[in-house]
C-alpha positions as CSV (number, residue, x, y, z in Angstrom):
1,D,96.1,100.3,104.4
2,F,97.1,98.6,101.6
3,N,100.8,97.2,101.0
4,N,101.6,98.1,97.3
5,D,105.1,96.8,97.5
6,L,104.0,93.5,98.7
7,A,101.4,93.5,96.0
8,Q,103.7,94.3,93.2
9,E,105.8,91.3,94.5
10,M,103.1,89.1,94.2
11,G,102.0,90.2,90.9
12,L,98.7,91.5,91.8
13,D,96.9,94.2,90.0
14,F,93.9,95.0,91.8
15,N,92.1,98.7,92.0
16,V,91.2,100.1,95.4
17,G,88.0,98.7,94.9
18,E,88.8,95.3,94.0
19,Y,91.0,94.8,96.7
20,T,88.5,96.1,99.2
21,A,86.0,93.6,97.7
22,Y,88.6,91.0,98.2
23,F,90.1,91.5,101.6
24,S,87.0,92.4,103.5
25,G,85.5,88.7,102.4
26,N,83.1,90.2,100.0
27,R,84.2,88.6,96.9
28,T,86.3,85.4,96.4
29,L,89.5,85.0,94.3
30,K,88.9,83.5,90.9
31,G,88.9,79.4,91.0
32,A,89.9,79.4,94.8
33,S,87.9,77.7,97.5
34,V,87.7,79.6,100.7
35,I,88.7,77.1,103.9
36,S,90.0,77.5,107.8
37,A,92.3,74.7,108.8
38,V,92.0,72.6,111.7
39,Y,94.9,72.0,114.0
40,A,95.9,70.9,117.8
41,G,98.7,72.5,119.9
42,H,100.4,72.6,123.1
43,Q,99.2,75.5,124.8
44,F,101.3,76.8,127.4
45,G,102.5,73.2,127.8
46,T,99.2,71.7,127.6
47,Y,98.0,69.7,124.6
48,V,94.4,70.9,123.3
49,P,93.2,68.0,120.9
50,Q,91.5,70.4,118.7
51,L,91.9,74.3,117.9
52,G,92.2,75.6,114.3
53,D,91.7,78.8,112.2
54,G,88.9,80.1,114.8
55,R,89.2,83.5,112.8
56,A,91.0,83.1,109.6
57,H,89.8,82.1,106.2
58,L,92.4,81.3,103.7
59,L,91.3,82.8,100.5
60,G,93.3,80.9,98.4
61,E,97.1,80.6,96.7
62,I,98.5,82.6,93.8
63,E,101.6,82.5,91.9
64,S,103.3,85.3,91.3
65,K,104.0,86.2,87.5
66,K,107.0,88.5,88.8
67,N,108.9,86.1,90.6
68,G,107.3,82.7,90.4
69,N,106.8,82.4,94.0
70,S,103.3,81.1,95.7
71,Y,101.4,83.0,98.1
72,E,99.1,81.8,100.3
73,I,96.6,84.7,101.1
74,Q,94.7,84.6,104.4
75,L,91.9,86.9,106.0
76,K,92.1,87.4,109.9
77,G,89.1,88.4,111.8
78,S,86.7,87.7,109.1
79,G,84.0,85.9,111.2
80,K,83.2,82.7,112.6
81,T,84.8,79.4,111.2
82,P,84.2,75.6,111.9
83,Y,86.8,76.3,114.6
84,S,85.6,79.5,116.4
85,R,84.4,77.4,119.5
86,F,82.8,80.0,121.6
87,G,84.4,83.0,119.9
88,D,83.2,85.5,117.5
89,G,85.3,85.0,114.7
90,K,86.4,88.6,115.1
91,A,89.6,90.6,115.5
92,V,89.9,94.0,117.3
93,L,91.5,97.0,115.6
94,R,94.6,97.3,118.2
95,S,95.7,94.0,117.7
96,S,95.2,94.0,114.0
97,I,97.4,97.1,113.9
98,R,100.1,95.6,115.9
99,E,100.4,92.5,113.6
100,Y,100.0,94.6,110.3
101,L,102.9,96.5,111.4
102,V,105.3,93.8,112.9
103,A,105.1,91.5,110.3
104,E,106.6,93.9,107.8
105,A,109.1,95.3,110.4
106,M,110.2,91.7,110.6
107,H,110.7,91.1,107.2
108,Y,112.9,94.2,106.1
109,L,114.7,93.3,109.4
110,G,115.7,89.9,107.8
111,V,113.8,87.8,110.1
112,P,111.6,85.1,108.5
113,T,107.7,86.0,108.8
114,T,104.4,86.0,107.4
115,R,103.7,89.2,105.5
116,S,101.1,92.0,105.7
117,L,99.1,92.7,102.5
118,C,96.3,95.2,104.2
119,I,94.3,96.0,107.1
120,I,90.7,96.9,106.6
121,G,88.7,98.5,109.6
122,S,85.2,97.4,110.5
123,D,82.0,99.8,111.4
124,E,81.3,96.7,113.7
125,N,81.9,96.7,117.3
126,V,83.3,93.7,119.3
127,M,83.2,92.8,122.7
128,R,86.2,91.9,124.6
129,E,87.2,93.3,128.1
130,G,85.3,96.3,126.7
131,I,83.7,97.3,123.4
132,E,86.5,97.7,120.9
133,K,86.7,98.5,116.9
134,G,87.3,95.8,114.5
135,A,89.3,95.4,111.9
136,M,90.7,92.5,109.2
137,V,94.3,92.0,108.4
138,T,95.1,90.0,105.3
139,R,98.1,88.1,105.9
140,V,100.5,86.4,103.3
141,A,102.9,83.4,103.3
142,P,104.2,80.5,101.5
143,S,102.3,78.4,103.7
144,F,100.5,78.7,107.1
145,L,100.6,75.2,108.1
146,R,102.2,74.8,111.6
147,F,103.5,72.0,113.8
148,G,99.7,71.8,115.4
149,N,98.4,70.5,112.0
150,F,100.5,67.1,112.3
151,Q,99.6,67.0,116.1
152,F,95.9,67.1,115.3
153,F,96.3,64.0,112.8
154,S,98.5,62.3,114.7
155,H,97.3,62.4,118.4
156,T,93.7,63.8,118.1
157,K,92.6,61.5,115.3
158,K,95.4,59.0,115.5
159,D,95.5,58.8,111.6
160,E,99.2,57.5,110.7
161,A,97.8,57.9,106.7
162,A,96.7,61.5,107.0
163,T,99.8,62.6,109.2
164,K,102.1,60.9,106.3
165,I,99.9,62.5,103.5
166,L,100.5,66.2,105.2
167,L,104.1,65.3,105.5
168,D,104.6,64.3,101.9
169,Y,102.8,67.3,100.7
170,V,104.9,69.7,102.5
171,I,108.2,68.0,101.6
172,A,106.9,67.8,97.8
173,K,106.2,71.4,97.5
174,F,108.7,73.2,99.9
175,Y,111.7,70.6,99.7
176,P,111.6,69.1,96.4
177,R,115.2,68.5,96.4
178,L,114.9,66.0,99.3
179,L,112.3,63.7,96.8
180,N,113.8,60.5,96.1
181,S,116.7,60.3,98.2
182,E,117.6,58.2,101.0
183,N,116.2,59.1,104.4
184,T,113.8,61.7,103.3
185,Y,111.8,62.1,106.3
186,Q,115.0,62.5,108.5
187,K,116.5,65.0,106.0
188,F,113.0,66.9,106.0
189,F,113.1,67.1,110.1
190,Y,116.9,68.2,110.2
191,E,115.7,71.1,107.8
192,V,112.9,72.1,110.5
193,V,115.1,71.9,113.5
194,S,117.9,74.0,111.5
195,S,115.8,76.5,110.4
196,T,114.0,76.6,113.6
197,A,117.3,77.2,115.2
198,K,118.2,80.0,113.1
199,L,114.8,81.4,113.6
200,M,115.5,81.3,117.2
201,A,118.8,82.8,117.3
202,K,117.7,85.9,115.0
203,W,114.9,86.8,117.6
204,Q,117.1,86.8,120.5
205,A,119.6,88.9,118.3
206,F,117.1,91.5,117.8
207,G,115.7,91.4,121.0
208,F,112.3,90.1,120.0
209,T,110.2,88.1,122.2
210,H,106.8,86.2,120.7
211,G,105.0,86.2,123.7
212,V,102.9,82.7,122.9
213,M,105.2,79.9,121.3
214,N,102.6,77.4,121.5
215,T,103.0,74.5,119.2
216,D,100.1,75.8,117.2
217,N,102.0,79.1,116.6
218,M,105.2,77.4,115.2
219,S,105.4,77.4,111.6
220,I,106.7,74.1,109.9
221,L,108.7,76.7,107.4
222,S,110.0,78.2,110.7
223,L,108.4,81.8,109.8
224,T,107.5,84.0,112.6
225,I,103.8,83.8,112.8
226,D,100.8,84.5,114.7
227,Y,101.7,87.6,116.4
228,G,100.0,88.4,119.2
229,P,101.5,89.9,122.9
230,Y,104.9,90.2,121.0
231,G,107.6,92.7,122.2
232,F,111.1,94.1,121.3
233,M,112.7,94.7,124.4
234,D,113.5,98.5,125.4
235,G,115.8,98.0,128.4
236,F,117.8,94.5,128.1
237,N,116.1,92.2,130.4
238,P,116.7,88.6,129.9
239,N,113.4,87.7,131.8
240,F,111.6,90.1,129.5
241,I,107.8,88.7,129.3
242,P,105.6,90.8,126.8
243,N,102.4,88.9,127.5
244,C,100.7,90.3,130.7
245,S,99.0,86.6,130.8
246,D,102.2,84.6,130.8
247,H,102.3,84.5,134.4
248,S,105.2,81.8,134.9
249,G,107.5,83.4,132.2
250,R,107.1,80.6,130.1
251,Y,107.8,82.3,126.9
252,S,110.1,85.0,128.5
253,Y,112.8,86.1,126.4
254,V,115.5,83.8,127.9
255,N,113.4,80.7,127.5
256,Q,112.5,81.2,123.6
257,P,115.4,78.9,122.4
258,Q,114.6,76.2,125.1
259,I,110.9,76.5,124.0
260,G,112.3,76.0,120.2
261,L,113.3,72.5,121.4
262,W,110.8,71.5,123.2
263,N,108.0,72.2,120.6
264,L,110.5,70.4,118.0
265,H,110.5,67.5,120.5
266,A,106.7,67.5,120.6
267,L,106.7,67.5,116.4
268,A,109.1,64.7,116.4
269,Y,106.5,62.8,118.6
270,A,103.7,63.8,116.3
271,L,105.7,62.4,113.1
272,H,106.5,59.2,114.8
273,P,106.6,56.4,113.6
274,I,107.0,57.7,110.1
275,L,110.0,59.4,111.5
276,N,112.4,57.2,113.3
277,H,112.4,57.8,116.6
278,D,116.2,57.5,117.4
279,Q,117.2,59.3,114.5
280,A,115.1,62.0,115.3
281,Q,116.7,62.4,118.7
282,E,120.1,62.5,117.2
283,I,118.7,65.4,115.2
284,L,117.5,67.2,118.1
285,Q,120.9,67.0,119.6
286,L,122.5,69.3,116.6
287,Y,119.6,72.3,117.7
288,K,121.9,73.8,120.2
289,N,124.9,73.9,118.5
290,I,122.9,75.3,115.4
291,L,121.4,77.9,117.3
292,V,124.3,79.1,119.4
293,R,126.8,79.2,116.0
294,E,124.1,81.1,114.4
295,Y,123.4,83.7,117.4
296,T,127.4,83.9,117.9
297,N,127.8,84.8,114.1
298,I,124.8,87.5,114.4
299,M,126.2,89.2,117.3
300,R,129.9,89.1,115.7
301,L,128.3,91.5,113.0
302,K,126.4,93.4,115.6
303,L,129.8,94.2,117.1
304,G,131.6,94.7,113.7
305,F,133.9,91.5,113.9
306,Q,134.7,90.3,110.3
307,K,136.7,87.4,111.8
308,E,136.0,84.8,114.3
309,R,138.4,84.9,117.5
310,G,138.4,82.2,120.3
311,K,137.3,84.7,123.0
312,D,134.2,86.2,121.3
313,K,131.5,84.4,123.0
314,Q,133.0,85.7,126.2
315,T,133.1,89.4,124.7
316,I,129.3,88.8,124.0
317,E,128.3,87.0,127.2
318,N,130.1,89.9,129.3
319,L,128.1,92.9,127.2
320,V,124.9,90.8,127.8
321,R,125.8,90.7,131.7
322,I,126.7,94.4,131.8
323,M,123.5,95.3,130.1
324,S,121.4,93.2,131.9
325,G,122.6,95.0,135.1
326,F,121.8,98.3,133.9
327,E,118.7,97.4,131.6
328,A,120.5,99.4,129.1
329,D,118.4,99.7,125.9
330,Y,119.3,97.1,123.7
331,T,118.5,98.6,120.3
332,L,120.1,101.8,120.8
333,F,123.1,100.3,122.6
334,F,124.1,98.6,119.2
335,R,123.2,101.7,117.0
336,Y,125.5,103.7,119.3
337,L,128.1,101.3,119.1
338,S,127.9,101.5,115.2
339,N,128.4,105.3,115.5
340,Y,131.3,105.0,117.6
341,D,135.0,106.0,116.4
342,L,137.7,104.0,118.2
343,G,139.3,106.1,121.0
344,G,136.8,108.6,120.5
345,D,134.1,110.3,122.6
346,R,131.6,107.4,124.7
347,G,129.3,109.9,125.9
348,Q,126.5,108.7,123.9
349,I,127.2,105.0,124.9
350,Y,127.7,105.9,128.5
351,S,124.3,107.8,128.5
352,L,122.6,104.7,128.5
353,F,124.2,103.2,131.8
354,K,123.9,104.7,135.4
355,K,127.3,103.8,136.2
356,T,130.0,103.6,133.3
357,S,133.0,101.3,135.3
358,E,131.9,98.1,133.6
359,I,130.7,99.2,130.2
360,E,134.2,101.2,130.1
361,E,136.1,98.3,130.7
362,W,134.3,96.2,128.1
363,L,134.9,99.0,125.5
364,N,138.5,99.0,126.6
365,D,138.6,95.3,125.5
366,Y,136.3,95.8,122.6
367,E,138.6,98.3,121.0
368,I,141.5,95.8,121.4
369,R,139.6,93.2,119.8
370,V,138.3,95.4,116.8
371,K,142.0,96.3,115.9
372,Q,142.8,92.4,116.0
373,E,140.9,92.6,112.7
374,G,143.7,94.0,111.1
375,W,142.1,94.6,107.8
376,P,145.1,94.7,105.4
377,E,143.6,97.2,103.0
378,M,143.4,99.3,105.6
379,N,147.1,99.5,106.6
380,R,146.0,99.8,109.9
381,D,144.6,102.9,109.2
382,E,142.4,103.9,112.1
383,E,139.9,106.4,110.2
384,K,139.6,103.9,107.3
385,L,138.9,101.2,110.0
386,N,136.3,103.0,111.8
387,I,134.8,103.9,108.2
388,R,134.6,100.4,107.3
389,R,133.4,99.3,110.8
390,K,130.8,101.6,111.3
391,Y,129.3,100.9,107.8
392,K,129.4,97.3,108.4
393,M,127.7,97.4,111.8
394,K,124.9,99.5,110.6
395,L,123.9,96.7,108.2
396,A,123.6,94.6,111.4
397,N,122.0,97.0,114.0
398,P,118.8,98.6,113.3
399,K,118.0,102.5,114.3
400,Y,114.5,101.9,114.0
401,I,112.3,98.8,115.4
402,L,108.6,98.8,116.4
403,R,108.7,99.4,120.1
404,N,105.0,99.0,121.8
405,Y,104.7,102.6,122.4
406,M,105.0,103.4,118.8
407,A,102.2,101.1,117.9
408,E,100.2,102.1,120.6
409,T,100.3,105.5,119.5
410,A,99.2,104.7,116.1
411,I,96.5,102.5,117.6
412,R,95.1,105.3,119.8
413,M,95.3,107.8,116.7
414,L,93.2,105.3,114.5
415,N,90.8,104.6,117.6
416,Y,89.9,108.1,118.7
417,S,90.2,110.2,115.4
418,G,90.2,108.0,112.4
419,D,93.7,108.9,111.6
420,I,95.6,106.2,110.0
421,S,98.4,108.3,108.9
422,E,100.9,107.3,111.8
423,V,99.9,103.3,110.4
424,K,101.4,104.8,107.3
425,R,104.2,106.5,108.8
426,L,105.5,103.6,110.7
427,R,105.0,101.1,108.1
428,E,107.4,103.5,105.8
429,I,110.0,104.2,108.4
430,L,110.1,100.2,109.4
431,K,111.0,99.4,105.5
432,Y,114.5,101.1,106.0
433,P,115.2,100.1,109.8
434,F,119.1,100.3,109.0
435,D,119.0,103.6,107.5
436,E,119.8,106.7,109.2
437,Q,116.5,108.6,108.1
438,P,117.2,111.8,109.8
439,E,114.0,113.2,109.6
440,N,112.4,110.2,111.5
441,D,115.0,110.7,114.4
442,A,112.3,111.1,117.0
443,Y,111.5,107.4,116.4
444,A,115.2,106.3,117.5
445,Q,115.0,107.8,121.1
446,L,114.4,106.2,124.5
447,P,110.9,105.3,125.0
448,P,108.4,107.8,126.9
449,E,107.7,107.1,130.4
450,W,104.3,106.2,129.6
451,A,105.6,103.4,127.5
452,N,106.3,101.3,130.5
453,E,102.1,101.3,131.3
454,I,101.3,99.6,128.3
455,S,100.0,96.2,129.1
456,I,99.8,93.5,126.1
457,S,97.6,90.3,126.4
458,C,96.6,87.3,124.3
459,S,92.9,89.2,124.4
460,S,92.5,90.1,120.9
C-alpha cells in the first residue's frame, strides 16, 4: 500500500515501479548515502550502552518543492545493520501493519508523529515465536534523532565534543531562532521539555498508550516514534498496559506523564556539562505545569467548554473517576457526549455504564456548567447553544480510532488470504477521525468480545 497523500505533500513523483524499487531497498535515492544510526538508551529503566537502528536504514533526506519542508526517509525491516546484534534485521507483517496504520491515524488526530509512506510485503518468512510473514515500512519524519543518540555519545563514548556537535546540529536545523541568543542550550532544553509535556498531554487526552517509553524511543523533536505494543484504550482503565511484556506496568497509561519527565531527566544528564545542571533542573520543574495546563485545555475542548472556570479540573477528575469505576468506553463516551442535547435523552451515554446514578449526577452538573458559557450571540437560545457546542465538541472528540481489534482484523485478512483491502479501508477511514462517515458506523462501536483476547508484545 502506498500513501499518495503523503507522497504529494513531500513532492514525490514516482511511478509504481519506482517506489517499489526505492522502498524495498533495491534502489537508492539519487545523491543519498544509506546509513543506520547508533544510540544508547534506558530500557525499562536500565541503561544499555549501545543499541541503534537494528533493522532500519535511513535512505536519505529530501526537501519538498511543494512546501519547503525536509523529510528523512527510513526503511524499517530492511535487513541487518551494524547494530542488529543477534537480530535478523527484519520486521514481521503484523507489527508493520500496526505501525503503518497508527502513524497516519495519530497524524490526523493532530498528535505529533512520524508518518507512514508505504508498506511492502515480503515473500520471505521471518522466525519469531513462530514462522511469520515479513514486511517493510517506509517511515518519514523531519528527524529520527532520539534522546538515546545523545546518551550514546555522552555516556557510552564519554565524548563531550561529539555530543556538542550533535546538539549544535539539532539546534541549527530545527531551532535556528535560538542561534546567537543568550543561553541557547537552556532555551533548547526548554523547547524539548515543553513539547514533550504537550505530547504526553495529547496521548492522555486521546487515551493512547505507547507501551515502550524507553529513552531510545523518545524523539528529540517530541514526535510519537517507534510504534510497537501500543494501544488506544477501549474501556477506561488508568492502569491500562498494552504491552504484555511490561509485567511491572512501568509504561502504563497512568504512568506516561511521569515517565516522560524521567526520560527528560536522563536527557539533561546526557547533556551535562554543556547544559548547566541547575538551570536544567529549573526547566524540568516547569514540566508538570505545562502538561497539566495542556491536558486541561484539551479536555475542556472535549467537554465543550470554551471558557475557563475554576472548578473545571474537578469536573474532569470526577468524570475520570466515574469512567474508571465502570470502565466506560473512553472514545465512545466523549463522542456520545458530543451528540447529546442538553436536557435531552441520555440513553446512549447511560448504555456505557452498568449503573447510572453517578454519571447522572455528573451530567446534571455538566449541564449547569455548559450553560454558564452564556455565549452572547446565542441570547441563551438552548437550541443554538446545543448546535454550536456539539459542532465544536465533534472537532475535539474522534468518532474513529485505531482499536487493536481493527488492526488485528486487517492483519488476519492479509496474512491468511493476501487481502489488503482492510488496510486500505482503515487508512482511509482514519484520515477523517472527526467526521461522521455514516457508511463506516460499524467501526465506531464497542469492540467485539474477542478483542479482549488480543495480546501485543515487543516481538516484531
